[in-house]
C-alpha positions, 0 to 999 in steps of 0.5 A: 504678168497682169491679172484681172480683178478675178485673178485670171490673166488679163485678156479681151474678155475683161474689156479692152480699153484704150488710153483715149477711152480713159481720157473720155471717162475723165481720168487724168493722164497723171493718174493713168501713168501713176497707176501703170507705173505702180503695177508691179513696182513699189517705193516704200509705202508711197502710192502717188508719185509725180513724174519727177519722183517716178524718174528719181525712184524707179528701179528694176530692183523694186519690181515685184515678181508676182503678177499684178492685178489691174483694178480700174477703181484704183486709178481714181486714187491717183 
């Protein structure tokens, strides 16, 4: 499950965004991919991954069972 910043279930009232709207706002595709991959998944303390690193390190065993919080500001970190 993905939650909004207010810790409630993510829904239309949080403001629906399309991938194209993120591109128009200047978000880099790798930043979006990295952020979405990291929602509910971790690999140690590393927060930024290349596509090849994601393919190498991703494991269902590392998925978090707790709900993830979608925070658009964190995409800027990617």
